C-alpha positions in Angstrom: -53.1 18.9 -23.2 -52.3 19.8 -26.9 -53.2 18.4 -30.3 -51.0 16.8 -33.0 -52.1 15.7 -36.4 -50.7 13.5 -39.2 -51.4 11.1 -42.0 -50.5 7.4 -41.9 -49.6 5.5 -45.0 -51.2 2.1 -45.5 -50.0 -0.5 -42.9 -47.7 2.0 -41.3 -47.2 3.3 -37.7 -46.4 6.6 -36.2 -44.7 7.2 -32.8 -46.3 10.0 -30.7 -44.6 11.7 -27.7 -47.2 12.9 -25.2 -46.3 15.7 -22.8 -48.7 16.4 -19.9 -48.6 20.1 -18.8 -49.7 20.8 -15.2 -52.6 23.1 -14.4 -51.9 25.9 -11.9 -55.0 24.8 -9.9 -53.7 21.3 -9.3 -52.8 20.2 -5.8 -51.4 17.0 -4.3 -54.9 15.8 -3.6 -56.1 16.3 -7.2 -57.6 13.2 -8.9 -57.2 12.7 -12.6 -60.2 10.5 -13.4 -61.7 13.2 -15.7 -58.5 13.5 -17.9 -59.2 12.1 -21.4 -56.9 11.8 -24.4 -58.7 11.3 -27.8 -57.2 10.4 -31.2 -59.4 11.4 -34.2 -59.0 9.2 -37.2 -60.5 9.0 -40.7 -59.6 7.6 -44.1 -58.2 10.3 -46.5 -57.4 10.3 -50.2 -53.8 10.6 -51.4 -54.1 14.3 -52.2 -55.0 15.4 -48.7 -52.2 17.2 -46.8 -51.7 17.4 -43.0 -52.6 21.1 -43.0 -56.0 20.2 -44.6 -57.0 18.3 -41.5 -56.8 21.2 -39.2 -60.3 22.1 -38.0 -61.8 18.6 -38.6 -60.8 17.2 -35.2 -63.0 19.3 -32.9 -66.0 18.9 -35.2 -65.9 15.1 -35.4 -65.3 13.8 -31.8 -67.6 10.8 -32.6 -64.9 9.6 -35.0 -62.3 9.6 -32.2 -61.1 6.8 -30.0 -60.1 7.3 -26.4 -56.5 6.4 -25.3 -56.7 5.3 -21.6 -54.5 7.4 -19.3 -53.0 5.6 -16.3 -51.3 7.6 -13.5 -48.8 5.8 -11.4 -48.4 6.9 -7.8 -44.9 8.0 -7.0 -43.2 9.0 -3.8 -43.7 12.7 -3.2 -40.6 14.8 -3.0 -40.0 17.5 -0.5 -38.8 19.8 -3.2 -40.6 21.0 -6.3 -37.3 21.0 -8.2 -36.3 18.0 -10.2 -32.8 19.2 -11.1 -30.1 21.4 -9.8 -27.0 23.1 -11.3 -23.4 23.2 -10.2 -22.5 26.0 -10.2 -26.0 27.7 -10.2 -24.9 30.1 -13.0 -23.1 30.1 -16.3 -19.7 31.8 -15.7 -17.4 33.2 -18.3 -14.2 35.3 -17.9 -14.7 38.9 -18.9 -13.2 38.7 -22.4 -16.2 39.8 -24.5 -14.6 39.8 -27.9 -13.3 36.2 -27.6 -14.8 32.8 -28.0 -15.4 31.6 -24.4 -16.2 28.3 -22.8 -17.9 27.4 -19.6 -19.1 24.1 -18.1 -21.9 23.4 -15.7 -23.2 20.2 -14.2 -26.9 19.3 -14.3 -27.9 17.0 -11.5 -31.0 14.8 -11.3 -32.1 15.0 -7.7 -35.0 12.6 -8.1 -35.5 8.8 -8.3 -37.0 9.2 -11.8 -35.8 9.8 -15.4 -35.7 13.5 -16.1 -35.6 15.0 -19.6 -34.0 18.5 -20.2 -33.7 20.9 -23.0 -31.7 24.2 -23.3 -32.8 27.4 -25.0 -31.6 31.0 -25.4 -33.3 34.3 -26.0 -33.2 35.5 -29.6 -32.4 39.0 -28.4 -29.1 37.9 -26.8 -26.0 39.8 -28.0 -24.1 36.5 -28.2 -24.7 33.0 -29.4 -24.7 30.3 -26.7 -24.0 26.8 -28.0 -24.6 24.0 -25.6 -23.3 20.4 -25.9 -25.4 18.4 -25.5 -28.3 20.7 -26.1 -30.8 18.2 -24.6 -30.9 14.8 -22.9 -32.4 12.4 -20.4 -30.9 12.0 -17.0 -31.2 8.6 -15.2 -32.2 8.7 -11.5 -29.6 10.5 -9.3 -27.2 11.0 -12.2 -25.1 14.0 -13.3 -24.3 15.3 -16.8 -21.8 18.0 -17.8 -22.9 20.7 -20.2 -20.3 22.7 -22.1 -21.5 26.2 -23.1 -19.7 28.1 -25.8 -20.2 31.9 -26.0 -19.6 33.5 -29.4 -20.3 37.2 -29.9 -22.6 38.1 -32.8 -20.9 40.0 -35.6 -23.4 42.9 -35.5 -23.7 43.1 -31.7 -22.1 46.0 -29.9 -19.1 45.1 -27.7 -19.8 44.9 -24.0 -18.4 47.7 -21.9 -19.2 46.4 -18.4 -19.7 43.0 -16.7 -23.5 43.3 -16.5 -24.8 40.6 -18.8 -28.5 40.8 -20.0 -28.4 37.7 -22.1 -30.8 34.9 -21.1 -30.1 31.2 -20.9 -33.0 28.7 -20.2 -33.2 25.0 -19.2 -36.5 23.2 -19.3 -36.9 19.9 -17.4 -39.6 17.4 -16.6 -40.2 13.8 -15.5 -40.2 11.4 -18.5 -41.1 7.7 -18.9 -38.4 5.3 -19.9 -39.6 4.9 -23.4 -39.1 8.6 -24.3 -36.2 9.3 -26.6 -33.8 12.3 -26.5 -35.1 13.3 -30.0 -38.6 13.6 -28.6 -37.5 16.5 -26.3 -36.2 18.9 -29.0 -39.5 20.5 -29.8 -40.7 20.9 -26.2 -39.9 24.1 -24.2 -43.0 25.4 -22.3 -42.1 28.8 -21.0 -43.7 28.4 -17.6 -41.7 25.2 -16.9 -38.3 26.4 -18.0 -35.7 27.8 -15.6 -33.4 30.7 -16.3 -29.7 30.4 -15.4 -27.9 33.7 -14.8 -25.0 34.5 -17.1 -22.1 35.9 -15.1 -18.8 37.5 -16.2 -15.9 37.0 -13.8 -13.1 39.5 -13.7 -9.6 38.1 -14.5 -6.4 39.6 -13.1 -5.4 42.1 -15.9 -7.0 39.6 -18.3 -4.2 37.2 -17.7 -4.5 33.8 -19.3 -1.6 31.9 -17.7 0.4 31.9 -14.5 3.8 30.3 -13.6 4.4 27.9 -10.7 7.0 28.7 -9.2 6.8 32.4 -10.4 10.5 32.4 -11.5 13.2 30.2 -13.0 16.1 29.5 -10.7 19.5 28.3 -11.9 22.8 27.9 -10.1 25.4 30.1 -11.7 27.9 27.7 -13.3 30.0 29.0 -16.2 30.4 26.6 -19.2 27.7 24.3 -17.9 24.2 23.2 -18.9 21.8 23.5 -16.0 18.2 22.2 -16.0 15.3 23.8 -14.3 11.5 23.5 -14.5 8.3 25.4 -14.1 4.6 24.9 -14.6 2.5 26.9 -17.0 -1.0 27.1 -15.5 -4.1 27.9 -17.6 -6.3 29.9 -15.2 -9.2 30.2 -17.6 -12.0 28.0 -18.9 -10.7 28.4 -22.5 -8.1 26.6 -24.6 -4.9 28.5 -24.4 -2.0 28.2 -26.8 1.6 29.1 -25.8 5.0 29.5 -27.4 8.3 30.0 -25.5 10.9 32.5 -26.9 14.0 34.2 -25.6 16.0 37.2 -26.8 19.3 36.9 -28.6 20.8 39.5 -26.3 20.6 37.1 -23.3 23.8 36.1 -21.6 22.9 32.4 -22.0 20.8 30.3 -24.3 17.6 28.8 -23.0 16.0 25.7 -24.5 12.4 24.8 -23.4 10.8 21.4 -23.7 8.0 21.6 -24.9 8.5 25.0 -26.5 4.9 25.3 -27.6 1.5 23.7 -27.0 -2.1 24.0 -26.2 -3.4 24.0 -22.6 -7.0 22.7 -22.0 -9.2 24.7 -19.7 -7.8 25.0 -16.1 -4.9 22.6 -17.0 -1.1 22.6 -16.2 1.9 21.9 -18.4 5.4 21.2 -17.0 8.1 23.0 -19.0 11.8 21.9 -18.7 14.2 24.8 -19.4 17.9 24.1 -20.0 20.2 27.1 -19.5 23.4 26.8 -21.6 26.0 29.3 -20.3 28.3 31.0 -22.7 32.0 30.4 -22.4 32.7 34.0 -21.7 30.2 34.2 -18.8 31.8 35.2 -15.5 30.9 34.0 -12.0 29.8 37.5 -11.0 27.4 37.8 -14.0 24.1 39.5 -13.2 21.2 37.8 -15.0 19.6 40.2 -17.5 18.1 37.5 -19.6 14.4 37.5 -20.5 12.2 34.4 -20.8 9.0 35.1 -22.6 5.9 33.1 -23.2 3.4 34.1 -25.9 -0.1 33.0 -25.2 -3.6 33.4 -26.4 -7.1 31.9 -26.7 -7.6 29.3 -29.5 -10.3 27.0 -30.6 -10.5 23.5 -29.4 -9.4 22.0 -32.7 -6.3 24.2 -33.1 -2.9 22.4 -33.5 0.2 23.2 -31.5 2.3 23.6 -34.7 0.4 26.7 -35.8 -0.7 28.2 -32.5 0.3 31.7 -33.2 -1.8 31.9 -36.4 -4.9 30.6 -34.5 -4.7 33.1 -31.6 -7.6 35.6 -31.7 -5.5 37.8 -29.5 -2.0 37.3 -28.2 -0.3 38.3 -25.0 3.4 38.1 -24.0 4.0 37.1 -20.4 7.5 37.7 -19.0 9.2 35.3 -16.7 11.8 36.2 -14.1 15.2 34.3 -14.2 17.2 34.0 -10.9 20.9 33.0 -10.9 22.1 31.7 -7.5 25.7 32.4 -6.7 27.5 29.2 -5.6 30.2 28.9 -2.9 32.3 26.6 -5.2 31.5 26.6 -8.9 34.4 24.5 -10.0 33.4 21.0 -11.1 35.1 18.3 -12.9 34.3 17.5 -16.5 32.4 14.4 -15.4 29.2 14.8 -13.4 28.8 11.1 -12.6 30.8 7.9 -12.6 29.8 4.3 -12.6 30.8 1.6 -10.1 31.9 -0.8 -11.5 33.0 1.0 -14.7 31.4 -1.6 -17.0 28.2 -3.6 -16.9 28.5 -7.4 -17.2 25.9 -9.9 -18.5 26.2 -13.6 -19.4 25.0 -14.4 -22.9 21.9 -16.4 -22.3 19.5 -16.6 -25.4 15.8 -16.1 -24.6 16.6 -15.3 -20.9 16.3 -12.0 -19.0 19.4 -11.2 -17.0 19.4 -8.8 -14.0 22.6 -6.9 -13.1 23.3 -3.9 -10.9 25.4 -0.8 -11.2 26.0 2.2 -8.9 25.8 5.8 -10.3 27.8 8.3 -8.3 27.3 12.1 -8.2 30.8 13.6 -8.3 29.6 17.2 -7.8 28.3 19.5 -5.1 25.0 20.0 -7.0 21.8 18.0 -7.7 22.4 15.9 -10.8 19.5 14.4 -12.8 19.8 11.2 -14.8 17.6 9.4 -17.3 18.4 6.0 -18.8 17.3 5.1 -22.3 17.6 2.6 -25.1 19.3 3.2 -28.4 17.3 1.8 -31.3 20.5 0.2 -32.8 21.1 -2.0 -29.6 20.6 -5.7 -30.0 18.9 -5.9 -26.6 16.5 -3.9 -24.4 17.9 -2.6 -21.2 15.2 -2.0 -18.5 16.4 0.0 -15.5 14.8 0.4 -12.0 14.6 3.3 -11.3 14.8 4.5 -14.9 15.5 8.1 -13.9 16.1 10.1 -10.7 17.9 13.0 -9.1 21.1 12.5 -7.2 21.8 14.8 -4.2 25.3 16.2 -4.0 28.0 13.5 -3.6 25.4 10.7 -3.4 25.2 7.3 -4.8 22.2 5.5 -6.4 22.0 1.8 -7.1 20.4 0.9 -10.5 18.9 -2.5 -11.3 19.4 -3.2 -15.1 17.6 -6.1 -16.9 19.0 -7.1 -20.3 16.4 -8.6 -22.6 17.6 -9.7 -26.1 15.5 -8.6 -29.1 14.0 -11.4 -31.2 16.5 -10.9 -34.1 19.4 -10.3 -31.8 21.4 -13.4 -32.9 21.5 -12.2 -36.5 23.2 -8.9 -35.5 25.3 -10.0 -32.5 27.8 -7.2 -31.5 30.0 -7.1 -28.6 30.3 -3.3 -28.4 27.0 -2.6 -26.7 26.6 0.6 -24.8 24.4 1.6 -21.8 23.3 5.2 -22.2 22.5 7.6 -19.3 21.6 11.2 -19.8 22.9 13.4 -17.0 22.7 17.1 -16.2 22.8 19.5 -13.3 19.3 20.4 -12.2 17.8 23.0 -9.9 16.0 22.1 -6.7 12.5 22.5 -8.2 13.0 19.8 -10.8 11.3 16.4 -10.1 12.6 13.1 -11.4 9.3 12.4 -13.2 10.0 15.4 -15.4 13.2 13.9 -16.9 11.6 11.2 -19.1 12.2 13.2 -22.3 15.9 14.0 -21.5 17.9 12.0 -23.9 20.3 14.4 -25.6 23.3 12.4 -26.9 25.8 15.2 -26.2 24.8 15.2 -22.5 24.8 11.4 -22.1 27.4 9.1 -20.6 27.9 5.7 -22.0 28.8 2.6 -20.0 30.5 -0.3 -21.7 28.5 -3.5 -21.7 30.5 -6.8 -21.4 28.8 -9.9 -22.6 30.4 -12.9 -20.9 30.6 -16.1 -22.9 29.5 -19.1 -20.9 29.1 -22.8 -21.2 25.7 -24.0 -22.4 22.7 -23.7 -20.2 21.1 -26.8 -18.6 19.0 -29.0 -20.9 16.0 -27.5 -19.2 14.9 -24.0 -19.7 13.9 -23.8 -16.0 16.1 -21.7 -13.8 14.7 -23.2 -10.5 12.9 -26.3 -9.4 10.6 -26.7 -6.5 10.9 -29.7 -4.1 8.3 -31.1 -3.6 6.9 -30.3 -7.1 3.4 -30.2 -5.7 2.0 -29.5 -2.2 -0.8 -31.6 -0.7 -3.0 -30.1 2.0 -5.9 -31.6 4.0 -9.4 -30.4 3.3 -10.2 -28.2 6.2 -11.6 -24.7 5.5 -10.3 -21.7 7.4 -7.4 -23.6 9.0 -3.9 -22.4 8.3 -1.3 -24.8 7.1 2.5 -24.3 6.9 4.5 -25.8 4.1 8.3 -26.3 3.7 9.5 -26.1 0.1 13.0 -26.3 -1.4 13.9 -23.7 -4.0 16.7 -25.3 -6.1 18.9 -23.4 -8.5 19.4 -25.8 -11.5 21.9 -23.6 -13.3 25.6 -22.6 -13.1 24.6 -19.0 -12.5 23.4 -16.8 -9.7 19.6 -16.9 -9.7 17.3 -14.4 -7.9 13.9 -15.6 -6.7 11.0 -13.9 -5.0 7.9 -15.7 -3.7 4.7 -13.7 -3.9 0.9 -14.1 -3.6 -1.8 -13.3 -6.0 -5.2 -12.9 -4.3 -8.1 -14.5 -6.1 -10.1 -11.4 -6.6 -10.9 -9.1 -9.5 -7.9 -6.9 -8.9 -5.5 -9.9 -8.7 -3.4 -8.0 -6.1 0.3 -9.1 -5.8 1.6 -9.3 -2.3 5.1 -10.4 -1.2 4.9 -13.7 0.8 5.2 -13.5 4.5 8.6 -13.8 6.0 10.4 -11.9 3.1 10.7 -15.2 1.2 13.3 -14.1 -1.5 17.0 -14.3 -2.0 19.9 -14.9 -4.3 20.8 -18.6 -5.0 24.4 -19.4 -5.8 25.0 -21.9 -8.6 23.5 -25.3 -7.9 22.3 -24.3 -4.5 19.1 -24.8 -2.5 17.1 -22.6 -0.1 14.3 -23.7 2.2 11.2 -21.6 2.2 8.2 -21.5 4.6 4.7 -20.9 3.2 1.3 -20.4 4.7 -1.9 -21.6 3.0 -5.6 -21.4 3.7 -8.8 -22.3 1.9 -12.2 -20.6 2.6 -15.7 -21.9 3.2 -16.2 -22.4 -0.6 -13.5 -25.0 -0.5 -11.4 -22.9 -2.8 -8.0 -21.4 -2.0 -8.1 -17.7 -1.3 -4.7 -17.0 -3.0 -2.1 -18.6 -5.2 1.7 -18.7 -4.7 4.2 -17.8 -7.4 8.0 -18.0 -7.5 9.6 -15.4 -9.8 13.2 -16.1 -10.9 15.8 -14.5 -13.1 19.6 -14.9 -13.7 21.5 -12.2 -11.9 25.1 -11.1 -11.7 27.1 -11.3 -8.5 26.6 -7.7 -7.4 22.8 -8.1 -7.0 21.6 -8.4 -3.4 18.5 -9.9 -1.9 17.1 -6.4 -0.9 17.3 -5.3 -4.6 14.6 -7.7 -5.8 11.8 -6.8 -3.5 9.5 -5.4 -6.2 10.2 -8.1 -8.8 6.9 -10.1 -9.3 6.6 -10.6 -13.0 4.0 -13.4 -13.8 5.6 -14.2 -17.1 8.8 -15.2 -15.3 7.1 -17.0 -12.5 6.2 -20.6 -11.6 2.9 -21.2 -9.8 3.2 -23.6 -6.8 0.6 -26.3 -7.4 -1.5 -27.1 -4.3 -3.7 -30.3 -4.1 -6.5 -30.4 -1.6 -6.9 -33.9 0.0 -10.6 -34.5 0.4 -10.4 -37.3 2.8 -12.4 -37.5 6.0 -12.5 -34.6 8.4 -9.5 -34.2 10.7 -11.3 -34.6 14.0 -14.9 -34.6 15.2 -14.4 -31.4 17.2 -12.9 -29.5 14.3 -10.0 -28.5 16.7 -6.3 -29.2 15.9 -5.3 -29.6 19.6 -6.9 -30.4 23.0 -5.7 -29.7 26.5 -5.2 -32.3 29.3 -6.6 -31.4 31.8 -9.3 -29.4 30.0 -9.1 -26.6 32.5 -6.4 -25.5 35.0 -7.0 -24.8 38.7 -4.4 -22.4 40.1 -4.1 -20.9 43.6 -4.3 -17.1 43.8 -1.2 -16.0 45.7 -1.8 -13.3 48.2 1.8 -12.0 48.1 3.5 -9.6 45.7 5.3 -10.6 42.5 5.5 -14.4 43.1 5.9 -16.7 40.1 3.8 -19.8 39.5 4.8 -22.8 37.5 2.3 -25.3 36.1 2.3 -28.0 33.4 -0.3 -29.0 30.8 -0.4 -31.6 28.0 -1.3 -30.5 24.4 -2.9 -33.4 22.4 -2.8 -33.5 18.6 -6.2 -34.8 17.8 -5.6 -35.0 14.0 -4.0 -37.4 11.6 -1.6 -34.6 10.4 1.5 -32.8 11.7 0.5 -29.8 13.8 2.6 -26.8 14.7 2.0 -24.9 17.9 3.2 -21.7 19.7 2.2 -20.0 22.9 0.6 -16.5 22.8 0.6 -13.7 25.4 -2.3 -11.3 25.4 -1.4 -7.7 26.2 -4.4 -7.4 28.4 -3.3 -10.2 30.7 -2.1 -9.1 34.2 0.7 -11.7 34.0 3.2 -13.0 31.5 3.0 -16.7 30.5 6.3 -18.3 29.4 6.2 -21.8 27.9 8.9 -24.4 27.6 9.2 -25.4 24.8 8.1 -22.1 23.2 6.8 -23.9 20.1 7.2 -27.0 18.1 5.7 -29.6 15.7 3.6 -32.5 16.9 3.3 -35.8 15.0 -0.2 -37.1 14.3 -2.2 -38.2 17.4 0.8 -37.3 19.7 1.0 -35.4 23.0 3.4 -32.6 24.0 3.9 -31.6 27.6 4.2 -27.8 28.2 5.7 -26.3 31.3 4.4 -22.7 31.8 5.7 -20.1 34.2 3.3 -17.4 35.2 4.9 -14.1 36.3 2.7 -11.1 37.5 3.3 -7.9 35.6 2.9 -5.8 38.8 3.6 -6.4 42.5 0.0 -6.7 43.6 -2.8 -8.6 41.9 -6.5 -8.6 42.6 -8.6 -11.7 42.2 -10.9 -9.8 39.7 -7.9 -8.9 37.5 -6.6 -12.5 37.5 -9.9 -13.9 36.3 -9.7 -12.1 33.0 -6.3 -13.6 32.1 -6.3 -16.0 29.1 -3.6 -18.7 28.4 -3.6 -19.2 24.6 -1.9 -21.7 22.3 -1.9 -21.0 18.6 -1.8 -24.0 16.2 -1.7 -24.7 12.5 -1.4 -27.7 10.2 2.1 -28.4 8.9 3.0 -30.3 5.7 4.8 -33.6 5.8 7.9 -31.9 4.3 8.1 -29.7 7.4 8.1 -32.4 10.0 11.8 -33.1 9.6 12.6 -29.4 9.4 11.2 -28.1 12.6 14.2 -26.0 13.2 13.8 -24.3 9.8 10.1 -23.8 10.4 10.8 -21.8 13.5 7.3 -21.5 14.9 8.3 -19.6 17.9 6.9 -16.1 17.7 4.2 -17.0 15.2 1.4 -17.0 17.8 -1.7 -15.2 16.8 -4.8 -14.4 18.8 -7.0 -15.4 15.9 -7.1 -19.1 15.6 -5.7 -19.7 19.1 -7.2 -22.2 21.6 -7.7 -21.0 25.2 -7.0 -23.2 28.2 -9.6 -22.1 30.9 -7.9 -21.1 34.2 -9.8 -21.2 37.5 -8.2 -19.4 40.4 -8.8 -20.5 44.0 -8.4 -17.9 46.8 -6.4 -20.2 49.0 -4.9 -18.5 52.1 -1.5 -19.8 53.2 0.3 -19.5 56.5 3.2 -17.4 55.3 5.9 -16.0 57.5 5.9 -12.2 58.1 8.5 -11.7 55.4 6.1 -12.9 52.7 8.7 -15.3 51.3 8.1 -18.8 50.1 11.3 -20.4 51.5 13.8 -19.8 54.2 17.4 -21.0 54.7 18.7 -23.0 57.7 21.3 -21.7 58.6 20.4 -18.2 57.2 23.9 -17.9 55.8 26.4 -20.6 54.7 29.7 -20.6 56.7 33.1 -22.0 55.4 36.4 -22.0 57.3 39.0 -19.5 56.1 42.2 -21.3 55.3 44.3 -18.8 53.2 47.3 -21.0 52.6 45.4 -24.2 51.8 43.5 -25.2 48.7 41.0 -27.4 50.4 37.4 -28.3 49.3 34.8 -28.0 52.1 31.3 -29.4 52.3 28.4 -27.9 54.1 24.7 -28.9 54.5 21.9 -26.4 53.9 18.3 -26.8 54.6 15.7 -25.1 52.4 12.4 -24.8 54.3 9.0 -24.3 52.5 7.1 -21.9 54.9 3.8 -22.0 52.9 0.9 -24.3 52.3 1.7 -24.4 48.6 4.0 -26.7 46.6 7.2 -24.8 46.0 9.9 -25.4 43.4 13.5 -24.2 43.8 16.7 -24.1 41.7 20.1 -23.0 43.1 23.1 -21.6 41.2 26.3 -19.9 42.1 27.2 -16.4 40.8 29.7 -16.5 37.9 32.0 -13.9 39.5 32.5 -15.8 42.8 36.1 -16.2 44.0 35.6 -19.9 44.5 33.7 -22.6 42.7 30.6 -24.1 44.3 28.9 -27.5 43.6 25.3 -27.8 44.7 23.6 -31.2 45.1 20.7 -31.4 44.3 20.6 -28.0 42.6 16.8 -28.2 42.1 13.8 -29.7 43.8 10.2 -29.5 44.7 9.1 -28.9 48.3 5.7 -30.1 49.6 3.8 -27.7 51.8 5.7 -26.9 55.1 8.5 -29.4 54.2 12.3 -29.2 54.2 14.9 -30.2 51.7 18.7 -30.7 52.6 21.2 -29.9 50.0 25.0 -30.2 49.9 27.2 -27.3 49.0 30.9 -27.9 48.2 33.2 -24.9 48.1 36.6 -25.3 46.2 39.0 -22.3 46.2 40.4 -21.4 42.8 44.1 -22.1 42.3 45.4 -18.7 41.3 43.1 -16.5 43.3 44.2 -15.0 46.7 41.7 -15.7 49.4 40.2 -12.8 51.5 38.2 -13.3 54.7 35.9 -10.6 53.5 34.0 -13.0 51.2 31.7 -11.5 48.5 30.7 -14.9 47.0 26.9 -15.4 46.4 24.6 -18.3 45.8 21.1 -17.7 44.4 18.0 -19.9 44.8 15.1 -19.4 42.5 11.8 -20.3 44.0 8.2 -20.3 42.9 4.9 -21.9 43.6 4.3 -25.0 41.4 1.2 -27.2 40.8 0.7 -30.9 40.9 2.4 -32.6 37.9 5.4 -30.2 37.7 8.7 -32.2 37.8 12.1 -31.4 39.2 13.5 -31.2 35.7 10.9 -28.5 34.9 12.4 -26.1 37.5 16.0 -26.9 36.7 16.1 -23.7 34.5 16.4 -20.8 36.9 15.0 -17.3 36.3 17.1 -14.7 37.9 14.4 -12.2 38.5 12.8 -14.3 41.3 16.0 -15.4 43.1 16.6 -15.4 46.8 20.2 -14.7 47.8 22.1 -17.1 50.2 25.0 -15.2 51.9 28.5 -16.9 52.1 30.7 -16.1 55.1 34.3 -17.1 55.8 35.2 -17.8 59.5 38.5 -18.3 61.2 39.2 -21.8 62.6 37.2 -22.2 65.8 35.2 -19.0 65.2 31.4 -19.1 65.2 29.6 -18.1 61.9 27.2 -15.9 63.9 29.7 -13.1 64.3 
């Protein structure tokens, strides 16, 4: 403990900061009940000074009052340290005569507020100025300290890297009411920590490096060529630089920027233009020198007078490489535009989007940068605004014209679109070209403003039909809407539908289904939208439709990134809060509620079943089948998807096809038959074909139809087939000189204990036509169906007794409820072939 004295004026107060210094004998078990803090007080006359009170305190304890001390228990730390340093030392480059900077981070590794203060030894040969010199660290926080080393004028210059200077940091736990100013006077020696001061050797005392280490240019006589490099400050100091070249160089070199100041450990991109002399030959060897003056400066130095502020300067040389080209001849023009002029309709207060192609005519990389002239009556915004064209390549540019506010006063019809171009080396990046706007290196594209008839009475480019969309109140259920986007103008209008999420970032996301396009004048396009509200009964996102007048060359793919809120209309959604859709909170139900299917003990046999889907709501519901990848069989539905009116029923016919030849009962039991469903707006009910729900199935939100498999053994024939033919082949009499139709009966026999469906069809390459009646049917277990097959020779074909005609019969197990019309569509992968034979008159077909 320590003493502090003072004099209080009448009715005044004085703030005291109390520091408790630990005793070496203290342990974790030490109690502090005997600690006492006394404040002596007495009335004094005006002439008494603070120094006069020294010595009175210890003699007059009875005039003191005790200040209660309360010690709060805190969680003990495994470490006696309360702070750490990153790095654990103060590092400077070994440049003793210069003003040097270093930075360290002080980290509070406790859950308490920590105060700190810095101090240096008076015997140091240099001054160490710390910013901030002291402070308070919140729990778990980090503060960066910047230490500046300034050599003293009378101190001897260092001759080696061994530094004997001392730098101290004191720290302790403080209460939240302690101020930073309270810490300035406290620096107990036994509680301070010394940070070593270390000098790091630099490579030949270099201050900067270049990346890449040389400048590379293609050797092109009479041409300007652009290259780039990075100047890297490899020190912890502020480094100034200035670029210069010698007059004896075979070419001129212009650098941008030519001078500047690099913060510690920073990088600056330098663009260098090489301007070849007219007399330069193709075989010229580069003897040019590119020099960069550099030196350490103070933080407040200006780039305009960097040389004067350098305490010591260095000149770093830079290698220049000229690459010989196989063909150095190029035309006067580097690029051309397609089309050769840019057209815009004159539309006051409207942004207009057009497109132009920029073509590289050379065998070299050509950089380009678009820019606006201040004298133009409109702004021209280009995407991309700049870039690098590979040899003989083409880049499409999207150009938006936006008239300035006072454009009508100064209307001119000789507007120009300016594009800087130049040959660039391979190391140049397009982002480095933003300052390239030299007029003598630019190409101008004429702008043609097309006069048009007056715009519509409305300022709107598009209208939405319906103007507002109504959705039922059902959280976490998806609903699909149909909306018409109508172009109300006599121009081409681009539109793009996007979503803004209702979160802090307001992320913009293109609407599902690539809902964008170019609308011809007075045209309409149908769009499909998805909508959902969450448990808070609020929509999770908002829909917007961006639109802009475009010229005819603009394509739908060109407008993908255009989502400007200022040019967009929000789609209004109204939530209908009427009664819940159904008591079960399900959009659809199945009839029957579960499906009992036989497990076929034969390889690769299909199964057909039917099920009813019931719309249990008062709204239109869209549905679609969904196949899980983990299923051991495919499930194909007919129809694949559709829209059901309120309270209606839809019959589904489902064909199950195993994915492999053999199935185990345990594998089948894990299969899931899923039907995805969603709400559909009233506007979509008449546009089911446009909605195209097929393929929209999702596992999330799908309803499962439980399937129960029964291991029913059937008395199959040894061939493991479902049907047999009687006779096994179909005979017809061979009459080569007669075009006569012939009729034969064929029996199809169900050889199983299952219900079997069949569908017959002739091969399209048969030499004769075949009519089959009936061409489909359903066979009860162990039953037979007779069908008629009529063969009619084609008129122009020559008959051959070696007949290659074929009839195929699809067959598969079906369940109760499947109708003949359901199996009328054949699936060729499960067909059984019926051979056709031609016999001579009187000859048996069994030959």
